[in-house]
N, C-alpha and C positions, 0 to 999 in steps of 0.2 A: 504493500500500500504506500510505503514511503518513497517508492521510486517515482519521481516527478510530481509528487503531491506534498503540500506543506504539512508539517508535523501537527499543527493545531487542527487541521481538517481531518487528519487521520485518526487521532487518538479516540474520539468518541465512536467513530465507525469501527475501529479495531476492537474496542471493548464490546460493542454490540455484536460484531461478527463472531467473536470467540464465545460469547454467551449463547449464541444460536448454534454455532458449529464448533464445539470445543476440541474436537479431534479430527484427524484426517478421515476417519471412517464416517463421521457425521457429515462432513462436507461432501465426501464422495457420494453419499446417498441423496444429496439434494439434486434438484433438476437444474439444468443450465439456466433456465429462466429465473429461478429463485436466486441463483448466485448473481446473475446480472442485475436483478432488481435491487439486491442488497448492496451492490457496488455503486449504484447511481450516485453521482455527485463527486466521485473520486477521480473521474477522467480515465482515459486510456483503458477502455473497458475490456480490451483483449486480455489484460492482465487477470481479470476475474476468471475468464475461461481457462487460461493457462493454469491458474491456481487450482481450479476445479479438476482439470485433467491430471494435474500433479497428485492431488489427493487420491484420485481413482487409481493412478499408477502405484502409489504407495500401498494402498489397500490390497491391490492385486499381487504386487511383486515384492513388497517391502521396500525399505530405504536402500537405494543403490549406493555402492561404494563411491561412484562418480555422480555427484548430485547434479551435474550439468546434463545428465540423461533425463532429468525430469523436465516436463514441458515448461517453458518460460524461464528456466534457470540457467543463467550464464555464469562465467567465472566469478564475477563480483558477488552475485547473490549466493552462489555456492559457498564462497569463503565466509560471507556474513552468517550464513546458517551454521556452518561448522564452528565459527567463533562464538556466536551468541546462543545457539541452541545446544550444541554438543560440547562446548567448552574446549575446543581444540586450539592449539597455539598457532592460529592462522590470522594474518592481518588482512582484512578486505581493503582494497585500494580503490576508493572512489575519487572523484575530482578534488574534494577538499583534502583528503589525506595525501594524494599525489602532490598537490600544490604545496603543502607544508613540508613534505620531504624534499621537494625540489628546492624550495627557498632556503631551508635550513641546512641541506646537505646531510641530513641525519636519517638513518634507517631505523624507524621506531619498531618496537616489538608489539605483539598482539595485545598485551596488557594495557597499551596506551590507546586502544581503539576509541572508547567513548570520549576521552579527553581530546583526541584529534578531531573527532566529529564536531564537538562543541567549539573547539578553537577555530576550525575552518569555517564554521557557520556564523561565528560572532566576532572574531578578531582578525584572523589571517584571511581577509576577504580578497576576492579575485582582483579587483581593480584598485581599491584604496585600502590596503591593510592598516589596521589600527596598531601600529608598532609601539605606540606610547603606552599601551596597556597589555602588551603581549608578554607572557611569562618567559618566552624563549628569546626575547629581543636581544639580550646582552650577548648571546652567543650566535646570533643569526647573521650570516654574511649579507643577507638581502635587506636588512633593516633600513627603512627610510625610502626604499624604491617606490616608484609609481608605475602603473602598468596601463597598457592600452585599454580603452573601453571595450567591453565585451560586445560581440555582435548581437544585436537585438533579435529575440525570437520573433518569428512571423506573428502578426496580429491574429488573435483568436476571433475578434469581432469581424463578422462578415466572411470568415474563412470556411472552407469545406469541413474542417474539423468541427466548427460550430454547427453547421447544418447536420452533420452526423449526430452530434450530441443532442440537438433539439429533436431530431427524428426518433432517436432511441428513447428519449424521455417521453415522447408522445405514446410510443408503442408500449413502454413500461407501464404507463397509466392504464391502458386498455388496448386490446387488439384494434387495429384501424384498417380501413379499406385503403388499398394501394393508391387509389386516386386522390386520397386526402393528404398524401405524404410526398416528400421530395424523392422522386424515383431514383435519382442518382445516389442519394444517401442510402436509400433502402438497398440498392444493389451492392454498395460497398459494405454495409452492415451484414448483409446476407453472406457475402464472400468470407467475412470474418467469423461467421457462425453466431453473430449476436442477435439476429432475427430470423424468422422463417416466414415464407410467403406461400400460401396455398389458396387457390381459387380466388385470388384477389384480396385475401385477408392477410395482413401482416401482424405477427405476434412474436413474443419472446419464445425461444426454443423450449420444448418440454422434455 
């Protein structure tokens, strides 16, 4: 849930999710439509389907030795699971952690993970780092540097992503006739397995 979604938006949804589906088996038994509906508002809805498929794979085959074999799990997510869930000495490298390591020239150990996350999110910022309050500043060779502005993400307002999100929200409220909806968005959502269309009626998967 935290991938590309702010922490403050995730926390209440995460708690509700775990209350409803506390185990992989419970999630695996849900329908795709129930999972998509519960994910609404977090964005990037394909993550919900990947998580659902991963739960089903775990129930069927158990936890794989290589976590990247699970749907939607790449090297970073696999390392994060191994560190946070299994307590293994692995350091997941996201953009914040990589930035701190590059600027300080120091290779941090896995016990530093939460501190690095917090430092990267609040102090060692991408463009204007707050070196004056950084606990690593005294030994940091990059102290005081300024960086080029980050490339702005494409606008959500008026984008195809917004059209997809609006269409999925409408279908999540209740099945809709295809003629009532953005057909291009429906086609894209259907390709991703987020909606089903039959006899002109568009609905969440069952």
